[in-house]
KESETI-733992 format. One record per residue: residue in three letters; residue number from 1; x, y, z of N, C-alpha, C in turn. Coordinates in steps of 0.001 Angstrom, whole numbers, plus 500000, padded with zeros to 6 digits. Atoms other than C-alpha are relative to their C-alpha. Layout:
{"ALA" NUM {X Y Z} {X Y Z} {X Y Z}}
...
This chain:
{"THR" 1 {500830 498796 500000} {500000 500000 500000} {500868 501259 500000}}
{"TYR" 2 {499102 498841 499957} {502786 502424 500918} {500728 500175 498674}}
{"THR" 3 {499309 499914 501289} {504660 501593 497711} {499084 500586 498935}}
{"MET" 4 {500967 499485 500970} {501527 502266 495680} {499801 501506 500167}}
{"PHE" 5 {500291 498593 499757} {500833 505608 497342} {501243 500894 499935}}
{"ASP" 6 {498782 499185 499947} {504458 506768 497708} {500778 500027 498694}}
{"ASN" 7 {499120 500122 501158} {506050 505579 494483} {499290 499842 498659}}
{"ILE" 8 {500627 500328 501281} {503662 504290 491825} {498995 501063 499566}}
{"LEU" 9 {501051 499059 500393} {500608 506560 491839} {500504 501424 499761}}
{"PRO" 10 {499499 498651 500295} {502594 509836 492075} {500550 500158 498587}}
{"GLU" 11 {499515 499940 501379} {504100 508955 488695} {498869 500336 499022}}
{"TYR" 12 {501167 499719 500837} {500563 509352 487319} {499237 501231 500495}}
{"GLY" 13 {500617 498774 499517} {499833 512598 489151} {499001 499800 501117}}
{"ILE" 14 {500930 500298 498908} {497933 510939 491999} {500781 499967 501309}}
{"ASN" 15 {499296 499916 498724} {499009 511798 495539} {499070 499643 501154}}
{"ALA" 16 {500778 500406 498831} {497892 510538 498940} {500534 500686 501252}}
{"LYS" 17 {499631 499469 498691} {497881 512186 502364} {499816 498885 501026}}
{"LYS" 18 {500087 501041 498975} {498619 509788 505222} {499509 500616 501304}}
{"VAL" 19 {500630 499461 498804} {496429 510377 508249} {499677 498851 500950}}
{"ASP" 20 {500401 500975 498988} {495816 508496 511500} {498490 499774 499872}}
{"ILE" 21 {501423 500252 500243} {492481 506797 510763} {499162 500020 501272}}
{"THR" 22 {500755 499909 498749} {491537 506899 514447} {499764 501453 500410}}
{"ASP" 23 {500148 498568 499719} {491792 510713 514439} {499053 500595 498959}}
{"PHE" 24 {500999 499588 500981} {488560 511703 512715} {500114 501483 499646}}
{"LYS" 25 {499811 498575 500292} {489286 515422 513023} {501104 500184 498968}}
{"ALA" 26 {498892 499911 500958} {492584 514933 511192} {499568 499508 498624}}
{"VAL" 27 {500516 500504 501276} {490824 512890 508517} {499172 501076 499313}}
{"GLU" 28 {500864 498943 500548} {488230 515631 508039} {500828 501172 499479}}
{"GLU" 29 {499198 498829 500375} {490847 518387 507924} {500919 499725 498817}}
{"SER" 30 {499113 500332 501118} {492933 516512 505348} {499287 500062 498650}}
{"ILE" 31 {500788 499983 501235} {490110 516668 502788} {499961 501411 499422}}
{"ASP" 32 {500111 498710 500680} {490290 519486 500248} {499304 499808 498655}}
{"GLU" 33 {500735 500062 501266} {488887 520263 496789} {500572 498973 499030}}
{"LYS" 34 {499394 500989 500886} {491262 517775 495183} {499817 498558 500490}}
{"THR" 35 {500144 501343 499432} {490406 514825 497430} {498917 499228 499257}}
{"ARG" 36 {500935 500804 500780} {488704 512023 495523} {499512 498756 500744}}
{"ALA" 37 {500431 501181 499246} {488413 509248 498148} {500721 499956 501335}}
{"ILE" 38 {499307 500411 498779} {489249 508078 501646} {500301 498515 499852}}
{"TYR" 39 {499565 501396 500139} {491202 504822 501659} {500493 499514 501360}}
{"CYS" 40 {499535 500568 498737} {491710 502594 504689} {500053 498486 499898}}
{"GLU" 41 {499972 501453 499873} {492438 499013 505694} {499106 499601 501163}}
{"THR" 42 {500858 500442 498901} {489975 497061 507839} {500823 499753 501258}}
{"ILE" 43 {499026 500181 498924} {492942 496008 510003} {501357 500387 499426}}
{"THR" 44 {498727 499536 500544} {496272 497771 509549} {501102 498959 500202}}
{"ASN" 45 {498864 500922 499973} {499534 495935 508954} {501286 500809 500189}}
{"PRO" 46 {500153 501080 499025} {501457 495403 511180} {499364 500434 501314}}
{"GLY" 47 {500461 499494 498720} {499879 497590 513878} {498714 499406 500514}}
{"LEU" 48 {501282 500624 499652} {496513 495746 513857} {499010 500996 500605}}
{"VAL" 49 {501024 499018 499645} {494487 498944 514274} {498746 499686 499192}}
{"VAL" 50 {501267 500296 500671} {490822 498284 513456} {499323 501313 499606}}
{"ALA" 51 {500616 498767 500500} {489183 500951 511300} {498528 500085 500394}}
{"ASP" 52 {501415 499731 499737} {485872 502501 512342} {499360 500369 498661}}
{"ILE" 53 {500490 499819 501369} {484295 502040 508913} {498812 500958 499949}}
{"THR" 54 {501190 499149 500006} {481004 503717 509790} {500370 501471 500137}}
{"ALA" 55 {499595 498607 499787} {482647 506889 511088} {500728 500557 498782}}
{"LEU" 56 {499256 499541 501174} {485003 507108 508108} {499082 500194 498798}}
{"SER" 57 {500925 499864 501131} {482171 506558 505641} {499142 501253 500138}}
{"GLU" 58 {500793 498788 499788} {480150 509365 507211} {500794 501245 499614}}
{"ILE" 59 {499145 498872 500389} {483089 511745 506762} {500120 500071 498485}}
{"ALA" 60 {499852 500041 501461} {483592 510617 503172} {498739 500495 499307}}
{"HIS" 61 {501251 499669 500678} {479938 510919 502197} {499596 501460 500221}}
{"ALA" 62 {500299 498587 499747} {479586 514338 503836} {500784 500910 499067}}
{"ASN" 63 {499159 499231 500917} {482297 515493 501445} {499850 499554 498548}}
{"GLY" 64 {500285 500410 501369} {480864 513794 498357} {501035 499090 499374}}
{"ILE" 65 {498983 500920 500510} {483623 511195 498053} {499749 498603 500560}}
{"PRO" 66 {500230 501364 499528} {483637 507395 498419} {501016 499560 501039}}
{"LEU" 67 {499070 500678 499099} {485207 505274 501130} {500433 498699 499338}}
{"ILE" 68 {499429 501222 500565} {487518 502618 499686} {500664 499228 501130}}
{"VAL" 69 {499512 500813 498887} {488311 499773 502081} {500771 498796 499483}}
{"ASP" 70 {499229 501214 500261} {491079 497203 501771} {499638 499001 501091}}
{"ALA" 71 {500501 500978 499032} {489450 494213 503466} {500758 498680 499935}}
{"THR" 72 {499194 501219 500118} {492255 491723 502815} {500109 499272 501330}}
{"PHE" 73 {499742 500638 498707} {492879 491081 506530} {498739 499445 500661}}
{"THR" 74 {501233 500513 499401} {489215 490407 507320} {499269 499036 499085}}
{"THR" 75 {500800 500707 501005} {487792 488951 504111} {498524 500271 500262}}
{"SER" 76 {501443 499828 499817} {484038 488922 503681} {499451 499052 501050}}
{"ALA" 77 {500472 500976 499016} {483849 486060 506188} {499817 500618 501377}}
{"ILE" 78 {500151 499405 498673} {484340 488258 509246} {499671 501493 499951}}
{"GLN" 79 {500521 498633 500101} {483399 491689 507897} {499326 500233 498657}}
{"LYS" 80 {500711 499550 501193} {480763 492794 505408} {500143 501523 499956}}
{"SER" 81 {499658 498574 499948} {482314 496209 504802} {498902 500893 499438}}
{"PHE" 82 {501085 499202 500577} {479395 497406 502664} {498924 500309 501034}}
{"ASP" 83 {501035 499789 498990} {477054 497017 505632} {500328 501166 500925}}
{"PHE" 84 {499576 498922 499108} {479069 499637 507516} {500259 501312 499268}}
{"GLY" 85 {499900 498745 500727} {479174 502232 504740} {501068 500085 498936}}
{"ALA" 86 {498982 499976 501053} {482068 501303 502448} {499337 500050 498630}}
{"ASP" 87 {500515 499913 501368} {481520 502130 498773} {500721 499047 499053}}
{"ILE" 88 {499183 500901 500815} {484341 500085 497247} {500850 499163 500944}}
{"VAL" 89 {499169 500898 499194} {486084 497056 498752} {501018 499335 499086}}
{"VAL" 90 {498949 500666 500766} {489402 495719 497512} {500604 498887 500846}}
{"TYR" 91 {499380 501144 499336} {491049 492406 498351} {501265 499588 499262}}
{"SER" 92 {498951 500825 500584} {494364 490753 497774} {499514 498566 500116}}
{"LEU" 93 {500500 501378 499999} {493037 487339 496769} {501110 498993 500259}}
{"THR" 94 {498856 500856 499700} {496536 485948 497282} {499932 499484 501429}}
{"LYS" 95 {499984 500303 498569} {495862 485902 501014} {498853 499043 500364}}
{"TRP" 96 {500981 500935 499447} {492966 484333 502956} {498929 499578 499000}}
{"MET" 97 {501091 500328 500922} {490440 484452 500106} {500297 498726 499219}}
{"SER" 98 {499630 501254 500678} {492305 481829 498079} {500585 499025 501008}}
{"GLY" 99 {499646 500767 498817} {494039 480613 501210} {501284 499220 500002}}
{"HIS" 100 {498852 500902 500024} {497088 478725 500045} {501274 500645 499467}}
{"GLY" 101 {498811 499301 500459} {499518 481366 498788} {500519 499542 498653}}
{"ARG" 102 {499556 500544 501291} {499584 479885 495298} {499683 500907 498821}}
{"VAL" 103 {500393 499129 501111} {498217 482793 493258} {500360 501450 500307}}
{"ILE" 104 {499897 498550 499865} {498779 486491 492653} {498761 500579 499334}}
{"ALA" 105 {501277 499530 500536} {495364 488079 492267} {499380 501006 500956}}
{"GLY" 106 {500705 499033 499182} {493101 490824 493520} {498584 500199 499499}}
{"ALA" 107 {501386 499733 500388} {489498 491980 493425} {499618 501412 500423}}
{"VAL" 108 {500580 498694 499691} {487733 495354 493326} {498494 499850 499866}}
{"ILE" 109 {501442 500214 499982} {484051 495303 494275} {499300 501300 500389}}
{"GLU" 110 {500764 498781 499735} {481602 498202 494144} {498658 499649 500626}}
{"LYS" 111 {501295 500220 499371} {478591 498368 496440} {498869 500408 499075}}
{"GLY" 112 {501062 499461 500839} {476566 500452 494000} {499202 501054 500747}}
{"GLY" 113 {500819 498964 499391} {474621 503612 494666} {500706 501316 500234}}
{"PHE" 114 {499298 498731 499833} {477371 506203 495006} {499769 500875 498768}}
{"ASN" 115 {500273 499067 501097} {476709 509314 492897} {501305 500469 499361}}
{"TRP" 116 {498760 499640 500681} {479659 509482 490508} {499841 501226 499107}}
{"GLY" 117 {500239 498801 500792} {478052 512393 488693} {499790 501237 500846}}
{"ASN" 118 {500233 498874 499090} {478167 514762 491672} {500943 501177 499778}}
{"GLY" 119 {499114 498895 500327} {480819 516973 490079} {501409 499882 500538}}
{"ASN" 120 {498662 500177 499425} {483815 515671 492023} {500915 499115 499159}}
{"PHE" 121 {499247 501001 500749} {484945 513215 489348} {499987 500316 498510}}
{"PRO" 122 {499969 499575 501406} {485927 514750 485985} {499955 498845 499007}}
{"LEU" 123 {500023 501145 500911} {486472 511315 484426} {498581 499520 499716}}
{"TYR" 124 {501381 500457 500148} {482781 510616 484946} {499090 501086 499438}}
{"ASP" 125 {500774 498890 500559} {481646 514021 483656} {500282 500230 498521}}
{"LYS" 126 {499645 499691 501388} {483539 514390 480393} {499632 498850 499073}}
{"PRO" 127 {500362 501048 500963} {482466 512494 477251} {501179 499064 499729}}
{"ASP" 128 {498996 501015 500333} {484353 509250 476581} {499899 499719 498504}}
{"THR" 129 {500067 500132 501461} {485175 509309 472873} {500064 498551 499537}}
{"SER" 130 {499934 501412 500396} {485865 505562 472841} {498657 499307 500150}}
{"TYR" 131 {501354 500548 499856} {482206 504995 473783} {498963 500997 499492}}
{"GLY" 132 {500973 499126 500648} {480478 507460 471476} {499664 501255 500761}}
{"GLY" 133 {500240 498775 499255} {480823 510423 473811} {499194 499808 501269}}
{"MET" 134 {500774 500258 498788} {479069 508727 476735} {500711 500564 501229}}
{"ARG" 135 {499474 499517 498729} {479521 510327 480157} {499641 498971 501067}}
{"TRP" 136 {500228 501125 499092} {479961 507565 482711} {499166 500375 501226}}
{"GLY" 137 {500740 499610 498809} {478493 509554 485573} {498598 500505 499736}}
{"HIS" 138 {501278 499357 500317} {475392 510726 483704} {499125 499231 499010}}
{"ASP" 139 {500742 500539 501142} {474362 508591 480727} {499749 498496 500058}}
{"LEU" 140 {500156 501452 499908} {474054 505028 482052} {498587 499563 500360}}
{"GLY" 141 {501379 500356 499677} {470397 505168 482999} {499903 499131 501236}}
{"ASP" 142 {500199 500893 498858} {469449 502248 485233} {501308 499430 500542}}
{"LEU" 143 {498705 500542 499569} {473117 501221 485428} {500888 501054 500655}}
{"SER" 144 {499179 498917 499455} {474309 504555 486839} {500505 499697 501407}}
{"ASN" 145 {499575 500307 498635} {474527 503073 490340} {501268 499149 500042}}
{"VAL" 146 {498758 500784 500047} {477428 500872 489188} {500942 500581 498944}}
{"ALA" 147 {499174 499333 501011} {479187 503442 487000} {501484 499709 500198}}
{"TYR" 148 {498577 500227 499717} {482520 502860 488733} {500459 498640 499486}}
{"SER" 149 {499573 501343 500399} {482680 499108 488179} {499848 499786 498500}}
{"LEU" 150 {500146 500118 501455} {481368 499402 484606} {501174 500658 499279}}
{"ARG" 151 {498859 499336 500632} {484057 501913 483708} {501296 499231 500274}}
{"LEU" 152 {498808 500774 499647} {486669 499832 485532} {500184 498808 499065}}
{"ARG" 153 {499929 501187 500857} {485831 496773 483451} {500217 500354 498534}}
{"THR" 154 {499991 499726 501440} {485396 498458 480089} {501100 500950 499541}}
{"VAL" 155 {498917 499089 500409} {488229 501011 480164} {501359 499479 500474}}
{"PRO" 156 {498645 500464 499638} {491331 500185 482277} {500185 498491 499916}}
{"LEU" 157 {499834 501453 500030} {490694 496443 482589} {500087 499487 498568}}
{"ARG" 158 {499981 500438 501398} {489915 495963 478908} {501238 500507 499266}}
{"ASN" 159 {498920 499393 500776} {492581 498340 477615} {501392 499666 500512}}
{"LEU" 160 {498677 500255 499428} {495431 497533 480011} {500247 498526 500296}}
{"GLY" 161 {499835 501445 499943} {494784 493815 480404} {500336 499391 501340}}
{"ALA" 162 {499717 500566 498676} {494961 493249 484160} {499007 498890 500328}}
{"ASN" 163 {500946 501102 499834} {493095 489953 483905} {500667 498792 500650}}
{"MET" 164 {499503 501265 499455} {493492 486753 485883} {500120 498968 498889}}
{"SER" 165 {499949 501155 500888} {494620 483668 484046} {498905 499026 500421}}
{"PRO" 166 {501008 500993 499619} {492081 480812 483970} {500434 499147 501188}}
{"ASP" 167 {499518 500817 498885} {494277 478759 486312} {499910 500757 501321}}
{"THR" 168 {500087 499188 498785} {494443 481615 488816} {498557 500119 500466}}
{"ALA" 169 {501418 499896 499648} {490673 482092 488701} {499493 498699 500611}}
{"PHE" 170 {500399 501305 499463} {490217 478358 489304} {500495 499838 501436}}
{"GLU" 171 {499445 500113 498648} {492513 478463 492350} {499221 500876 500983}}
{"VAL" 172 {500740 499094 499130} {490664 481465 493781} {498614 499448 500302}}
{"MET" 173 {501342 500542 499794} {487236 479913 493264} {500033 498766 500892}}
{"SER" 174 {499871 501186 499148} {488405 476662 494851} {500217 500409 501451}}
{"GLY" 175 {499756 499535 498646} {489694 478563 497866} {498768 500598 500651}}
{"LEU" 176 {501197 499366 499451} {486470 480519 498289} {499000 498986 500543}}
{"GLU" 177 {500939 501028 499542} {484565 477262 498761} {500198 499664 501478}}
{"THR" 178 {499720 500348 498601} {486251 476756 502147} {500323 501226 500852}}
{"LEU" 179 {499621 498783 499288} {486702 480398 503189} {499403 500067 501400}}
{"GLY" 180 {500657 499904 498702} {484148 480323 506006} {500592 499052 501027}}
{"LEU" 181 {499423 500990 499088} {485540 477145 507539} {501417 500373 500403}}
{"ARG" 182 {498612 499656 499705} {489130 478287 507261} {500093 501199 500942}}
{"MET" 183 {499929 498801 499168} {488495 481709 508787} {499587 499713 501441}}
{"GLU" 184 {500369 500398 498640} {486753 480134 511769} {501199 499416 500734}}
{"ARG" 185 {498842 500642 499375} {489833 478017 512452} {501152 500994 500200}}
{"HIS" 186 {498971 498960 499852} {492265 480890 511798} {499735 500830 501260}}
{"CYS" 187 {500349 499112 498887} {490416 483079 514313} {500051 499282 501343}}
{"GLU" 188 {499944 500788 498766} {490052 480329 516928} {501442 499804 500454}}
{"ASN" 189 {498594 500208 499658} {493768 479604 516793} {500676 501306 500415}}
{"ALA" 190 {499336 498718 499740} {494750 483282 516798} {499768 500488 501424}}
{"ILE" 191 {500258 499535 498638} {493044 484124 520096} {500758 499151 501010}}
{"LYS" 192 {499250 500869 499087} {494680 481122 521753} {501487 500326 499974}}
{"VAL" 193 {498597 499585 500106} {498085 482190 520448} {500219 501309 500761}}
{"ALA" 194 {499867 498707 499327} {497536 485749 521708} {499986 499831 501516}}
{"GLU" 195 {500081 500231 498557} {496545 484514 525170} {501258 499302 500514}}
{"PHE" 196 {498762 500692 499629} {499567 482193 525270} {501158 500991 500104}}
{"LEU" 197 {498902 499032 500013} {501958 485010 524376} {499854 501034 501111}}
{"LEU" 198 {500261 498986 498979} {500318 487430 526808} {500549 499570 501357}}
{"ASP" 199 {499547 500521 498708} {501310 485180 529719} {501446 499515 499981}}
{"HIS" 200 {498644 500553 500112} {504801 484302 528463} {501035 500989 500536}}
{"LYS" 201 {499007 499148 499335} {507767 485644 530446} {501006 500630 499039}}
{"LEU" 202 {499042 499468 500966} {509852 486275 527311} {499352 500943 498984}}
{"VAL" 203 {500747 499103 500890} {507211 488487 525676} {499735 501317 500721}}
{"GLU" 204 {500183 498675 499399} {507106 492241 526354} {498573 500510 499855}}
{"TRP" 205 {501337 499477 500269} {503763 493074 524782} {499357 499195 498872}}
{"VAL" 206 {500759 500711 501035} {501039 491634 522539} {498938 500941 499445}}
{"ARG" 207 {501099 499295 500645} {498731 493299 520015} {499122 498982 499281}}
{"PHE" 208 {500995 500857 500648} {495617 491362 519069} {498639 500582 500322}}
{"PRO" 209 {501266 499309 499741} {492220 493057 518653} {499005 499209 500844}}
{"GLY" 210 {500937 500810 499241} {490441 490136 520322} {500285 499926 501484}}
{"LEU" 211 {499693 499954 498568} {492153 490662 523691} {499242 501159 500643}}
{"LYS" 212 {500864 498987 499392} {489935 492602 526101} {500730 501292 500352}}
{"ASP" 213 {499242 498800 499663} {492726 495015 527038} {500603 500682 498774}}
{"ASP" 214 {499442 499409 501208} {493659 495729 523420} {499236 501276 499638}}
{"PRO" 215 {500680 498750 500372} {492917 499290 522216} {498911 499827 498942}}
{"ALA" 216 {500968 500199 501081} {490971 497861 519269} {498887 499021 500378}}
{"TYR" 217 {500954 501053 499614} {488845 495428 521300} {498551 500383 499699}}
{"ASP" 218 {501400 499608 500211} {485574 497391 521203} {499647 500021 498515}}
{"LEU" 219 {500254 499973 501440} {485874 497955 517457} {499984 498594 499418}}
{"SER" 220 {499992 501376 500509} {486680 494272 516922} {498667 499318 500256}}
{"GLN" 221 {501293 500600 499702} {483406 493334 518580} {498939 500450 499005}}
{"LYS" 222 {500967 499464 500962} {481501 495549 516155} {500315 499580 498573}}
{"TYR" 223 {499631 500140 501410} {483457 495054 512953} {500579 498642 499616}}
{"LEU" 224 {499362 501282 500315} {485050 491588 513232} {499178 498818 500492}}
{"LYS" 225 {500912 501053 499540} {482022 489560 514318} {500429 499412 501341}}
{"GLY" 226 {499600 500454 498676} {483420 489372 517832} {501307 499243 500035}}
{"THR" 227 {498695 500659 500030} {486696 487823 516692} {501088 501070 500122}}
{"GLY" 228 {498889 499054 500007} {490128 489397 516815} {500764 499962 498703}}
{"GLY" 229 {499283 500179 501253} {491065 488446 513291} {500957 498828 500063}}
{"THR" 230 {499127 501168 500152} {493833 486072 512285} {501480 500316 500206}}
{"MET" 231 {498612 499571 499845} {497021 488088 512882} {500307 500328 501460}}
{"VAL" 232 {499532 499667 498660} {499007 488422 516112} {501367 500666 499868}}
{"VAL" 233 {498714 499304 499991} {501836 490888 516694} {500472 500087 501448}}
{"PHE" 234 {499491 499899 498631} {504099 490797 519737} {501435 500504 500013}}
{"GLY" 235 {498632 499547 499811} {507311 492261 521115} {500762 498998 500837}}
{"ILE" 236 {499202 500999 499300} {509995 489802 522151} {501063 500683 500860}}
{"LYS" 237 {498971 499435 499131} {512290 490555 525093} {501378 499730 499396}}
{"GLY" 238 {498676 500151 500591} {515847 491149 523965} {500153 500709 498681}}
{"GLY" 239 {499927 499188 501203} {514982 493242 520935} {500367 499265 498735}}
{"LYS" 240 {499712 500492 501343} {516408 492682 517473} {500710 498650 500006}}
{"ASP" 241 {499246 501258 499972} {518871 489903 518377} {499107 498824 500383}}
{"SER" 242 {500915 501070 499587} {516225 487854 520180} {498978 499708 498913}}
{"GLY" 243 {500946 500200 501094} {513836 488405 517300} {500557 499096 498926}}
{"GLN" 244 {499380 500837 501025} {516278 486873 514854} {500179 498568 500491}}
{"LYS" 245 {499854 501350 499446} {516997 483922 517158} {498661 499270 499993}}
{"PHE" 246 {501335 500599 499978} {513277 483301 517558} {499612 499485 498618}}
{"ILE" 247 {500354 500388 501366} {512694 483240 513811} {500837 498815 499539}}
{"ASP" 248 {499098 501056 500461} {515730 481037 513162} {499697 498647 500625}}
{"ASN" 249 {500253 501262 499298} {514522 478425 515650} {498572 499479 499855}}
{"LEU" 250 {501332 500539 500287} {510923 478072 514487} {500126 498770 499114}}
{"LYS" 251 {499931 501245 500774} {510301 474607 513083} {498778 499804 499099}}
{"MET" 252 {501212 500188 500786} {506689 474541 511892} {499590 501291 499280}}
{"PHE" 253 {500298 498711 500636} {506076 478245 511232} {500948 500212 498831}}
{"ARG" 254 {499168 499676 501150} {507333 479327 507834} {500426 501462 500059}}
{"HIS" 255 {499455 498643 499940} {509563 482389 507643} {499867 500642 498632}}
{"VAL" 256 {500279 499348 501279} {508045 484361 504771} {499314 501340 500258}}
{"ALA" 257 {500615 498673 499865} {506753 487890 504152} {498508 499982 499706}}
{"ASN" 258 {501417 500101 500347} {503329 486663 503029} {499148 499865 501265}}
{"VAL" 259 {500967 500269 498933} {500216 486426 505223} {498807 499283 499375}}
{"GLY" 260 {501256 500545 500498} {496896 484625 504957} {500081 498624 499401}}
{"ASP" 261 {499845 501365 500487} {498104 481097 504272} {499323 499046 500975}}
{"THR" 262 {500504 501009 499074} {496582 477932 505713} {501081 499603 500994}}
{"ARG" 263 {498860 500309 499140} {500057 477412 507180} {500375 501225 500829}}
{"SER" 264 {499586 498894 499139} {501315 479522 510078} {501298 500613 499484}}
{"LEU" 265 {498875 499260 500561} {503781 482205 508995} {500513 501005 501029}}
{"ALA" 266 {499406 499049 499058} {506181 484436 510926} {501057 500833 499301}}
{"ILE" 267 {498938 499151 500533} {508454 487350 510163} {500447 500991 501069}}
{"HIS" 268 {499414 498988 499121} {510768 489674 512093} {500451 501149 499107}}
{"PRO" 269 {499710 498940 500969} {510674 492905 510064} {501363 500662 500176}}
{"ALA" 270 {498754 499273 499755} {513744 494464 511731} {501215 499346 499360}}
{"THR" 271 {498860 500695 500607} {516030 491797 510261} {499684 499481 498602}}
{"THR" 272 {500368 500460 501351} {514178 491197 506992} {499463 501167 499174}}
{"THR" 273 {500631 499017 500886} {511710 493517 505263} {500390 501439 500310}}
{"HIS" 274 {499646 498638 499597} {512831 496604 507241} {501457 500087 500460}}
{"SER" 275 {498624 500079 499493} {516509 495700 507766} {500848 501213 499630}}
{"GLN" 276 {499238 498818 500409} {517676 498875 506007} {499795 501180 500940}}
{"LEU" 277 {500325 498903 499090} {516221 501033 508811} {500719 499850 501334}}
{"ASP" 278 {499447 500062 498648} {517856 501964 512123} {498845 499924 500996}}
{"ASP" 279 {501041 500219 498994} {515999 501568 515419} {498986 501140 500040}}
{"ASP" 280 {500925 498862 499979} {514526 505081 515370} {499061 499970 498799}}
{"GLN" 281 {500820 500079 501208} {513310 504610 511814} {498999 498850 500093}}
{"LEU" 282 {500909 501132 499814} {511823 501229 512715} {498800 500408 500851}}
{"ILE" 283 {501077 499559 499112} {509817 502795 515529} {499068 500961 499271}}
{"ALA" 284 {500812 499042 500759} {508654 505623 513271} {499132 499301 498971}}
{"ALA" 285 {500750 500761 501002} {507514 503032 510730} {498965 499077 500632}}
{"GLY" 286 {500963 500852 499314} {505405 501284 513379} {500444 498565 500127}}
{"SER" 287 {499469 501356 499929} {507688 498266 513432} {501264 499999 500854}}
{"PRO" 288 {498835 499922 499120} {509984 498476 516495} {500873 498746 499922}}
{"PRO" 289 {499045 501106 500173} {513072 496204 516696} {499535 498668 500564}}
{"GLU" 290 {500414 501242 499342} {511377 493662 518965} {498753 499373 499379}}
{"LEU" 291 {501295 500445 500537} {508250 493235 516815} {500114 498722 499176}}
{"ILE" 292 {500172 501228 500777} {507324 489778 515516} {498562 499966 499500}}
{"ARG" 293 {501351 500101 500568} {504347 489372 513160} {499691 498551 499676}}
{"LEU" 294 {500432 501375 500240} {502473 486084 513098} {498698 499982 499212}}
{"SER" 295 {501236 500301 500723} {499903 484970 510542} {499628 498579 500401}}
{"ILE" 296 {500317 501288 499386} {498148 482133 512325} {499236 499107 499027}}
{"GLY" 297 {500582 500945 500940} {497299 479076 510249} {498911 499143 500611}}
{"ILE" 298 {501100 500868 499561} {494795 476263 510621} {500505 498663 500529}}
{"GLU" 299 {499467 501238 499431} {497128 473613 512046} {499400 499744 501384}}
{"ASP" 300 {500429 500300 498634} {496386 471908 515360} {500619 501025 500948}}
{"ILE" 301 {499530 498925 499136} {496664 474578 518060} {501137 499549 500904}}
{"GLU" 302 {498918 500477 499139} {498887 472402 520253} {501331 500001 499258}}
{"ASP" 303 {498774 499960 500800} {501418 472117 517433} {500498 501434 499846}}
{"ILE" 304 {499631 498589 500143} {501351 475886 516935} {500651 500514 501281}}
{"LEU" 305 {499486 499499 498726} {501875 476643 520630} {501327 499349 500367}}
{"GLU" 306 {498738 500686 499703} {504620 474037 520981} {501154 500623 499222}}
{"ASP" 307 {498944 499398 500814} {506581 475585 518122} {500361 501390 500524}}
{"LEU" 308 {499731 498676 499448} {506211 479088 519551} {500768 499905 501315}}
{"SER" 309 {499364 500157 498694} {507238 477879 523003} {501477 499660 499879}}
{"GLN" 310 {498596 500401 500112} {510434 476160 521914} {500845 501088 499336}}
{"ALA" 311 {499255 498919 500647} {511427 479080 519674} {500265 501149 500974}}
{"LEU" 312 {499794 498979 498979} {510919 481545 522522} {501075 499575 500991}}
{"ASP" 313 {499006 500503 499047} {512953 479352 524878} {501418 500091 499442}}
{"SER" 314 {498672 499954 500623} {515825 479406 522395} {500652 501375 500115}}
{"THR" 315 {499458 498638 499921} {516230 483158 522962} {500510 500354 501391}}
{"LYS" 316 {499582 499709 498619} {517042 482901 526687} {501499 500294 500062}}
């Protein structure tokens, strides 16, 4: 997400303002005449902050812009983002939706009903010469409520070719058949892992929205169907060195940067994805030196806890 907003989209004249999504006043004040959408994640990575979708959608709609929600970390199994006011939902299908980490795919889904002809979207006001001068925000008649998805399919998707291969589509559809069952197991295992880590003497802190003392607990009850999601983040005592030892001694967890696999995954950002940063920069990036991120799989919970226990013991 950061790469998209910081490096890719600016090349096309599109810029993003980064705002704390829990600070609604800051969100409101960041909107100006050039703002075209509010974008948020249902659960942030790696901080595990849960977005108040309803509050953000009210701000967006009061300013005539849509709320776009990245629901990768929740999937539709534990959050129906449209029910809380989202206008567009995006997913990385590589993660929990397909479930096995075997595809690279994504989805963009429009709720329908947003007024794209309200004057805030020049692309939807000006005539499209490739479609006989049609104005997407004004000339679709009964289909005007899905103007965004129609234009998405018939202009950038058709012209630029960002299509799934048949094999990828098959893998995604196969994964969706078991999404509900898998997410139940992911969530059940995740809360048990969080509780285990919370009581462990070699753990400094734990972030998991399903823990009653977590800052996101109340929002998790509203937006995550009473679960805490499938991700657990914790700080290991001993900082960066202990983090690397922990990762190196895991036996069942896989050490990869991906999330959302049926298999349990772990990463220590300070020595991998963020290794180019010093400690101050790590903290500023929301990934302090001691942080370990776990994507909890669907294995037997006793196997998961045993692996975590022996890896933690190796850092003594």
